[in-house]
C-alpha positions as CSV (number, residue, x, y, z in Angstrom):
1,X,51.3,26.6,2.4
2,X,47.6,26.9,3.0
3,X,45.8,23.4,3.1
4,X,42.1,22.4,2.8
5,X,41.1,19.9,5.3
6,X,38.7,17.8,3.7
7,X,36.4,15.1,5.5
8,X,33.9,12.7,3.6
9,X,31.4,10.1,4.7
10,X,28.6,8.4,2.7
11,X,26.0,6.6,4.5
12,X,22.3,6.8,5.3
13,X,22.7,6.4,8.8
14,X,22.9,10.1,9.8
15,X,24.5,9.3,13.3
16,X,27.0,6.9,12.2
17,X,27.8,9.5,9.6
18,X,28.3,12.1,12.0
19,X,30.6,10.3,14.2
20,X,32.9,9.1,11.4
21,X,33.4,12.7,10.1
22,X,33.9,13.9,13.7
23,X,36.8,11.2,14.0
24,X,38.4,12.2,10.7
25,X,38.6,16.1,11.9
26,X,40.0,15.1,15.1
27,X,42.9,13.1,13.5
28,X,43.2,15.6,10.8
29,X,43.7,18.6,13.2
30,X,45.9,16.7,15.3
31,X,48.1,15.7,12.0
32,X,48.1,19.3,10.9
33,X,49.3,20.5,14.4
34,X,52.1,18.0,14.6
35,X,53.2,18.8,11.1
36,X,52.6,22.5,11.5
37,X,50.5,22.5,8.7
38,X,48.5,26.0,8.0
39,X,44.9,25.1,7.8
40,X,42.8,27.4,5.4
41,X,39.5,26.1,5.6
42,X,37.7,22.8,6.9
43,X,35.2,20.9,4.5
44,X,32.7,18.2,5.4
45,X,30.9,16.9,2.8
46,X,28.1,14.1,3.2
47,X,28.3,12.4,-0.2
48,X,29.3,9.3,-2.2
49,X,32.5,9.7,-4.3
50,X,31.4,6.7,-6.6
51,X,30.3,9.3,-9.1
52,X,31.6,12.9,-9.9
53,X,29.6,15.9,-9.0
54,X,30.2,16.7,-5.4
55,X,29.4,20.2,-5.0
56,X,32.0,20.9,-2.0
57,X,34.7,19.0,-3.5
58,X,34.2,20.9,-6.9
59,X,34.3,24.2,-5.0
60,X,37.4,23.3,-3.2
61,X,39.5,22.7,-6.4
62,X,38.1,25.6,-8.0
63,X,39.4,27.6,-4.8
64,X,42.7,26.0,-5.5
65,X,42.7,27.0,-9.2
66,X,42.0,30.5,-8.1
67,X,44.9,30.3,-5.7
68,X,43.0,30.6,-2.2
69,X,44.9,27.5,-1.1
70,X,47.6,25.1,-2.8
71,X,47.1,21.7,-0.9
72,X,44.8,19.3,0.5
73,X,44.8,17.2,3.8
74,X,42.5,14.3,4.0
75,X,42.4,11.3,5.9
76,X,43.0,8.8,2.8
77,X,43.1,9.1,-1.0
78,X,39.7,7.3,-1.2
79,X,38.1,10.2,0.8
80,X,39.0,12.6,-2.3
81,X,38.0,10.2,-5.2
82,X,36.3,6.8,-5.7
83,X,35.9,7.6,-9.4
84,X,38.3,7.8,-12.5
85,X,37.4,11.6,-13.3
86,X,38.0,13.1,-10.0
87,X,41.0,10.8,-9.3
88,X,42.4,12.1,-12.9
89,X,41.4,15.5,-12.1
90,X,43.4,15.7,-8.9
91,X,46.5,14.0,-10.8
92,X,46.2,16.5,-13.4
93,X,46.3,19.4,-11.0
94,X,49.4,17.9,-9.3
95,X,51.0,17.8,-12.8
96,X,50.1,21.3,-13.6
97,X,51.5,22.4,-10.2
98,X,48.1,23.8,-9.0
99,X,47.8,21.5,-6.2
100,X,51.4,21.8,-4.7
101,X,50.7,19.2,-1.8
102,X,48.4,16.2,-0.6
103,X,48.7,15.1,2.7
104,X,47.3,11.9,4.3
105,X,47.7,10.4,7.8
106,X,47.3,7.1,6.7
107,X,49.4,7.4,3.2
108,X,52.6,9.0,2.2
109,X,52.6,10.8,-1.2
110,X,55.8,12.0,-2.8
111,X,55.0,14.9,-5.2
112,X,57.0,13.1,-7.9
113,X,56.3,11.0,-10.8
114,X,56.6,7.5,-8.7
115,X,54.4,9.2,-6.3
116,X,51.8,10.5,-8.7
117,X,52.1,6.7,-10.0
118,X,51.2,5.3,-6.5
119,X,48.7,7.6,-6.0
120,X,46.9,6.9,-9.4
121,X,47.1,3.1,-8.1
122,X,45.5,4.0,-4.8
123,X,42.6,5.9,-6.6
124,X,42.2,2.8,-9.0
125,X,42.0,0.5,-5.7
126,X,39.3,2.9,-4.4
127,X,37.5,2.7,-7.6
128,X,38.0,-1.0,-7.7
129,X,36.8,-1.5,-4.2
130,X,33.7,0.5,-4.5
131,X,32.7,-1.4,-7.9
132,X,33.1,-4.9,-6.4
133,X,31.0,-3.6,-3.3
134,X,28.4,-2.6,-5.7
135,X,28.5,-6.0,-7.8
136,X,28.3,-8.0,-4.5
137,X,25.3,-6.0,-3.3
138,X,23.5,-6.4,-6.8
139,X,24.1,-10.2,-6.6
140,X,22.7,-10.2,-3.1
141,X,19.8,-8.4,-4.1
142,X,19.2,-10.9,-7.0
143,X,19.6,-13.7,-4.8
144,X,16.9,-12.2,-2.5
145,X,14.5,-11.4,-5.1
146,X,14.8,-15.1,-6.6
147,X,13.9,-16.1,-2.8
148,X,11.0,-13.6,-2.7
149,X,12.9,-11.7,0.1
150,X,12.2,-7.8,0.0
151,X,15.6,-6.4,-0.7
152,X,15.4,-2.9,0.8
153,X,14.4,-1.1,3.8
154,X,11.2,-2.2,5.4
155,X,8.4,-0.3,4.9
156,X,6.1,0.7,7.8
157,X,4.5,-2.2,9.3
158,X,7.6,-4.4,9.0
159,X,11.0,-4.5,10.4
160,X,14.4,-5.6,9.0
161,X,15.7,-9.0,10.5
162,X,19.4,-8.5,10.7
163,X,19.7,-12.3,11.4
164,X,17.8,-13.8,8.5
165,X,17.9,-10.8,6.3
166,X,14.5,-10.6,5.8
167,X,11.5,-8.6,6.9
168,X,9.1,-9.4,9.7
169,X,5.8,-7.9,11.0
170,X,6.3,-5.1,13.4
171,X,3.7,-6.1,16.0
172,X,3.5,-2.5,17.2
173,X,2.6,-1.3,14.1
174,X,0.7,-4.1,12.1
175,X,-2.9,-3.3,13.5
176,X,-2.7,0.4,12.6
177,X,-1.8,-0.6,8.8
178,X,-4.3,-3.1,8.6
179,X,-6.9,-0.5,10.1
180,X,-5.8,2.0,7.5
181,X,-6.9,-0.1,4.6
182,X,-10.1,-1.2,6.5
183,X,-11.2,2.2,6.8
184,X,-10.1,3.4,3.2
185,X,-12.1,0.7,1.8
186,X,-15.2,1.8,3.1
187,X,-15.1,4.9,1.1
188,X,-16.4,7.0,3.8
189,X,-12.8,8.3,5.0
190,X,-10.6,10.7,3.2
191,X,-6.8,10.3,3.5
192,X,-6.8,13.4,5.7
193,X,-9.4,12.1,8.0
194,X,-7.4,8.6,8.2
195,X,-4.3,10.4,8.9
196,X,-6.0,12.3,11.7
197,X,-7.5,9.2,13.1
198,X,-4.6,6.8,13.0
199,X,-1.8,9.5,14.0
200,X,-3.7,10.3,17.0
201,X,-3.4,6.5,18.0
202,X,0.3,6.8,18.1
203,X,1.2,5.5,14.5
204,X,4.7,7.0,13.5
205,X,7.4,6.7,10.7
206,X,10.9,6.5,11.0
207,X,12.6,8.3,13.9
208,X,9.1,8.6,15.7
209,X,7.8,11.2,13.2
210,X,3.9,11.4,12.5
211,X,2.9,10.1,8.8
212,X,1.9,12.6,6.3
213,X,-0.7,12.4,4.1
214,X,1.3,11.3,1.0
215,X,2.8,8.4,3.1
216,X,-0.7,7.1,3.8
217,X,-1.3,7.1,0.0
218,X,1.8,5.2,-0.6
219,X,1.0,2.9,2.0
220,X,-2.5,2.2,0.2
221,X,-0.8,1.8,-3.0
222,X,2.1,-0.5,-2.0
223,X,1.3,-4.3,-2.7
224,X,4.0,-5.5,-0.5
225,X,1.3,-5.3,2.1
226,X,-0.6,-8.6,0.6
227,X,2.3,-10.3,-0.1
228,X,3.4,-9.2,-3.6
229,X,6.2,-6.7,-4.5
230,X,7.5,-4.7,-7.3
231,X,11.2,-4.0,-7.8
232,X,12.5,-2.1,-11.0
233,X,9.3,-2.7,-12.5
234,X,9.2,-6.5,-12.3
235,X,6.8,-8.2,-9.8
236,X,7.9,-10.9,-7.2
237,X,6.0,-13.1,-5.0
238,X,6.8,-12.2,-1.5
239,X,8.0,-14.8,1.4
240,X,7.2,-12.3,4.0
241,X,4.0,-12.5,6.0
242,X,1.1,-10.5,4.4
243,X,-0.8,-8.0,6.7
244,X,-4.0,-7.7,4.6
245,X,-5.7,-9.7,1.7
246,X,-5.5,-8.8,-1.9
247,X,-9.3,-8.6,-1.7
248,X,-8.8,-5.8,0.7
249,X,-6.1,-4.0,-1.2
250,X,-8.1,-4.3,-4.4
251,X,-11.0,-2.4,-2.8
252,X,-8.8,0.2,-1.9
253,X,-7.7,0.6,-5.3
254,X,-11.1,1.0,-6.7
255,X,-12.3,3.6,-4.0
256,X,-8.9,5.5,-4.9
257,X,-9.7,5.4,-8.6
258,X,-13.4,6.6,-7.9
259,X,-12.0,9.3,-5.8
260,X,-9.9,10.5,-8.8
261,X,-13.1,11.4,-10.7
262,X,-14.3,15.0,-10.5
263,X,-17.1,15.9,-8.3
264,X,-19.2,18.9,-7.9
265,X,-19.1,20.3,-4.6
266,X,-22.4,20.1,-2.5
267,X,-23.3,22.4,-0.1
268,X,-26.2,20.2,1.3
269,X,-26.0,16.1,1.6
270,X,-29.0,14.5,-0.3
271,X,-28.8,11.0,0.8
272,X,-31.0,9.4,-1.8
273,X,-29.6,11.4,-5.0
274,X,-28.3,9.4,-7.8
275,X,-30.3,6.1,-6.6
276,X,-33.2,6.3,-8.5
277,X,-34.4,7.1,-12.2
278,X,-37.8,8.4,-13.3
279,X,-40.5,5.8,-14.2
280,X,-41.9,7.6,-16.9
281,X,-38.8,8.9,-19.1
282,X,-35.9,7.5,-17.5
283,X,-34.1,10.8,-16.4
284,X,-32.2,11.0,-13.3
285,X,-34.0,11.9,-10.1
286,X,-32.6,15.2,-8.6
287,X,-32.8,16.7,-5.1
288,X,-33.3,20.1,-3.8
289,X,-33.9,21.8,-0.6
290,X,-37.2,23.7,-0.3
291,X,-38.4,25.4,3.1
292,X,-36.6,23.1,5.3
293,X,-37.6,19.9,3.3
294,X,-35.7,17.6,0.6
295,X,-37.7,17.1,-2.6
296,X,-36.8,14.7,-4.9
297,X,-38.1,15.0,-8.7
298,X,-37.2,13.9,-12.1
299,X,-34.7,16.3,-14.0
300,X,-37.3,16.4,-17.1
301,X,-34.4,17.2,-19.1
302,X,-35.3,17.5,-22.8
303,X,-38.6,16.0,-22.4
304,X,-42.2,16.8,-21.4
305,X,-42.2,14.3,-18.2
306,X,-45.5,14.9,-15.7
307,X,-44.1,13.4,-12.5
308,X,-44.6,15.2,-9.5
309,X,-42.3,16.1,-6.5
310,X,-42.0,13.7,-3.4
311,X,-40.7,14.3,-0.2
312,X,-37.6,12.6,1.3
313,X,-39.7,11.7,4.5
314,X,-42.2,9.8,2.2
315,X,-39.4,7.9,0.3
316,X,-37.6,7.1,3.7
317,X,-41.0,5.6,5.1
318,X,-40.9,3.5,2.1
319,X,-37.6,2.2,2.2
320,X,-38.1,1.4,5.8
321,X,-41.3,-0.8,4.9
322,X,-39.0,-2.7,2.1
323,X,-36.2,-3.5,4.6
324,X,-38.7,-4.2,7.5
325,X,-39.7,-7.5,5.5
326,X,-36.4,-8.8,5.6
327,X,-34.5,-7.5,8.5
328,X,-33.7,-9.6,11.8
329,X,-34.0,-8.6,15.2
330,X,-31.2,-9.5,17.5
331,X,-33.2,-12.6,19.3
332,X,-33.9,-14.3,15.8
333,X,-30.3,-13.6,14.6
334,X,-28.8,-15.2,17.5
335,X,-31.2,-18.5,17.0
336,X,-30.2,-18.8,13.5
337,X,-26.3,-18.3,13.9
338,X,-26.4,-20.9,16.4
339,X,-28.4,-23.4,14.0
340,X,-25.8,-22.4,11.2
341,X,-22.9,-23.3,13.2
342,X,-24.4,-26.7,13.9
343,X,-24.9,-27.3,10.4
344,X,-21.5,-26.1,9.4
345,X,-19.4,-29.1,10.6
346,X,-21.4,-31.7,8.5
347,X,-20.0,-29.9,5.2
348,X,-16.5,-29.8,5.9
349,X,-15.5,-32.9,4.0
350,X,-17.5,-31.5,1.0
351,X,-14.9,-28.6,0.6
352,X,-11.7,-31.0,0.1
353,X,-12.1,-31.6,-3.5
354,X,-12.5,-28.0,-4.0
355,X,-9.1,-27.5,-2.2
356,X,-7.3,-30.0,-4.2
357,X,-8.7,-28.2,-7.6
358,X,-7.4,-25.0,-6.4
359,X,-4.0,-26.4,-5.5
360,X,-3.7,-27.9,-8.9
361,X,-4.7,-24.5,-10.2
362,X,-1.7,-22.8,-8.3
363,X,0.7,-25.5,-9.6
364,X,-0.6,-24.7,-13.3
365,X,0.3,-21.1,-12.6
366,X,3.7,-21.7,-11.2
367,X,4.5,-23.9,-14.6
368,X,3.5,-20.8,-16.6
369,X,5.6,-18.4,-14.7
370,X,8.6,-21.0,-15.4
371,X,7.5,-21.2,-19.0
372,X,7.3,-17.4,-19.3
373,X,10.8,-17.0,-17.7
374,X,12.3,-19.6,-20.4
375,X,10.5,-17.7,-23.2
376,X,11.8,-14.3,-22.2
377,X,15.3,-15.7,-22.0
378,X,15.1,-16.9,-25.5
379,X,14.2,-13.2,-26.7
380,X,10.8,-14.2,-28.1
381,X,9.1,-11.7,-25.9
382,X,10.2,-8.1,-25.0
383,X,11.0,-7.2,-21.1
384,X,7.9,-5.0,-20.8
385,X,5.7,-8.2,-22.0
386,X,7.4,-10.3,-19.7
387,X,7.0,-8.1,-16.6
388,X,3.5,-7.4,-17.5
389,X,2.3,-11.1,-17.7
390,X,4.3,-12.3,-14.8
391,X,2.8,-9.8,-12.5
392,X,-0.6,-11.1,-13.9
393,X,0.4,-14.6,-13.3
394,X,1.3,-13.7,-9.7
395,X,-1.7,-11.9,-8.7
396,X,-3.6,-14.8,-10.1
397,X,-1.6,-17.1,-8.0
398,X,-2.1,-14.9,-4.8
399,X,-5.9,-14.9,-5.4
400,X,-5.9,-18.8,-5.7
401,X,-3.8,-19.0,-2.3
402,X,-6.1,-16.6,-0.4
403,X,-9.3,-18.6,-1.8
404,X,-7.6,-21.9,-0.8
405,X,-6.8,-20.4,2.6
406,X,-10.4,-19.4,2.9
407,X,-11.5,-22.9,2.1
408,X,-9.0,-24.5,4.7
409,X,-10.3,-22.1,7.5
410,X,-14.0,-22.6,6.2
411,X,-14.3,-19.1,5.4
412,X,-15.3,-19.4,2.0
413,X,-18.0,-22.2,2.1
414,X,-21.8,-21.3,2.0
415,X,-21.9,-21.2,5.9
416,X,-19.4,-18.4,6.2
417,X,-21.4,-16.3,3.5
418,X,-24.7,-17.2,5.2
419,X,-23.4,-15.6,8.4
420,X,-22.2,-12.5,7.0
421,X,-25.6,-12.3,5.3
422,X,-27.7,-13.2,8.5
423,X,-25.5,-10.5,10.2
424,X,-26.2,-7.9,7.5
425,X,-30.2,-8.7,8.2
426,X,-29.6,-7.7,11.8
427,X,-27.7,-4.5,10.9
428,X,-30.6,-3.6,8.6
429,X,-32.5,-4.0,11.8
430,X,-30.2,-1.9,13.7
431,X,-30.6,1.0,10.8
432,X,-34.3,1.0,11.0
433,X,-34.1,1.2,15.0
434,X,-31.6,4.1,14.6
435,X,-33.4,5.9,11.9
436,X,-30.0,6.0,9.7
437,X,-31.3,6.7,6.1
438,X,-27.8,6.3,5.0
439,X,-27.4,2.8,6.1
440,X,-30.9,2.1,5.0
441,X,-30.0,3.2,1.5
442,X,-26.7,1.1,1.4
443,X,-28.9,-2.1,2.6
444,X,-31.7,-1.2,0.0
445,X,-28.9,-1.6,-2.8
446,X,-28.1,-5.0,-1.7
447,X,-31.4,-6.5,-2.1
448,X,-32.4,-4.6,-5.3
449,X,-31.4,-2.6,-8.5
450,X,-32.6,-0.3,-11.1
451,X,-34.5,1.8,-8.8
452,X,-37.5,3.3,-10.3
453,X,-39.7,6.4,-9.0
454,X,-43.0,6.7,-10.4
455,X,-46.3,8.1,-9.1
456,X,-44.0,9.1,-6.3
457,X,-43.6,5.3,-5.3
458,X,-40.1,3.6,-5.4
459,X,-40.1,0.3,-7.4
460,X,-37.4,-1.6,-7.9
461,X,-36.7,-5.7,-8.9
462,X,-35.4,-8.0,-6.6
463,X,-34.0,-10.8,-8.8
464,X,-30.7,-9.9,-7.7
465,X,-27.8,-11.6,-5.6
466,X,-30.0,-11.2,-2.4
467,X,-33.1,-13.2,-3.8
468,X,-30.9,-16.0,-5.1
469,X,-28.9,-16.2,-2.0
470,X,-32.4,-16.9,-0.1
471,X,-33.8,-19.3,-3.2
472,X,-30.4,-21.3,-2.9
473,X,-30.3,-21.8,0.9
474,X,-30.1,-25.3,1.8
475,X,-31.4,-25.2,5.2
476,X,-35.5,-24.8,5.0
477,X,-35.6,-26.1,8.7
478,X,-34.2,-22.7,10.0
479,X,-35.4,-20.4,7.1
480,X,-38.9,-21.3,7.8
481,X,-38.7,-19.4,11.2
482,X,-38.6,-15.9,9.7
483,X,-40.8,-15.9,6.6
484,X,-44.4,-14.2,6.4
485,X,-45.8,-17.0,8.8
486,X,-43.2,-17.1,11.5
487,X,-42.4,-20.0,13.6
488,X,-39.5,-20.9,15.8
489,X,-36.7,-23.2,14.4
490,X,-38.5,-26.1,16.0
491,X,-41.9,-25.3,14.7
492,X,-43.5,-23.6,17.5
493,X,-44.9,-20.2,17.4
494,X,-42.1,-17.4,18.2
495,X,-41.7,-15.5,21.4
496,X,-43.2,-12.1,22.0
497,X,-39.8,-10.9,21.9
498,X,-38.9,-12.2,18.4
499,X,-41.7,-10.2,17.3
């Protein structure tokens, strides 16, 4: 009688799987030798038996039906079947005499009515085991979700803590993940460029393999990194430590959304293209290269516009003149930041009512989530509507929590914004010194809007965030020091270095 040796193991751990199968084969070969069994073929399958459809198992039964072999040797009945379909199929083939014998080193089977009855019980026990295991796993997952714990394998940047059954920061990879979001949020880097930069620094995925482009895209789309995660369509508030803020995540999503729009390929980069409109007809200003120089002109589409060309160098000189009026050199930047740091401490108390207000709003959102769950359980809304509203509430709560943290750290009051503002003025000065037209253009967009080109002159209104910020600044004692009639913070004439 010819026997198939059938060994099976189902697990995601490749190393454990190989060792387990090898142990089965060693025992089965020794058993076949001891019992003088003729082994026709050995089959090794790495697939779960929870559901029917195993390729090698089905091929083995087809070979037996053809008469290639007559019997099966396996470690235990649960290696052959953990579902009612495969178990019933084996018993049916035994009834028909197609399978003449089943051998197990751990289980004795007599090919008679009682033996087949006991085999059906063994298959039923195997099915019960896998069903109970699945239910226990689902119950554990539900418990984790209720506690805000990510229930699966930790994504890159986190590790699974076997003691607490939670995910914790991977200190070696967390800085790389944060850097990925920071680089992409600038809009200056593609996924391939980020992949090249970060992979070269040593970031790897599972089994120490370099990350692919799609893996970086998956990272950038995963809300788990700012403390919220989705599981089977539902959003949960995570208790793990976030790597980034929601603001940074939202900026990356906006960059990704804009990247998805079709753009015409450019052979030449025109820095100021798309910035201005014609002051006569309102059409967009186009750019073209003529004899080594870049010229900007009105598109004059469907209109008789009389505006003339203007060279990029002339526009760059005008932009430089605008920025010079508000830029700060290093010396004055240092003085203002020092004064700002002194005034910061005096307003710490003023932010406490706002913090309390934010805490109250967070409690209100929690109450809304609890009421939403009650409404869903009563059947008043559909599952899709429940999931959509719950995600909205959780994201709202996350924003409030981040704002509260900013207040607690002093990062959301006027002084921290003023620091960023003063620093941006100093960066404008650096952009002028370096002659970087791209940086100058970006700063120009901060101090104005609705840029108009007319009579070869660039014009724009300054009634925007920039001007309002200056107007509302509550510190005239240091603001005077860098206006059109500059004086030092103490009221004396500035040094020559301050210029």
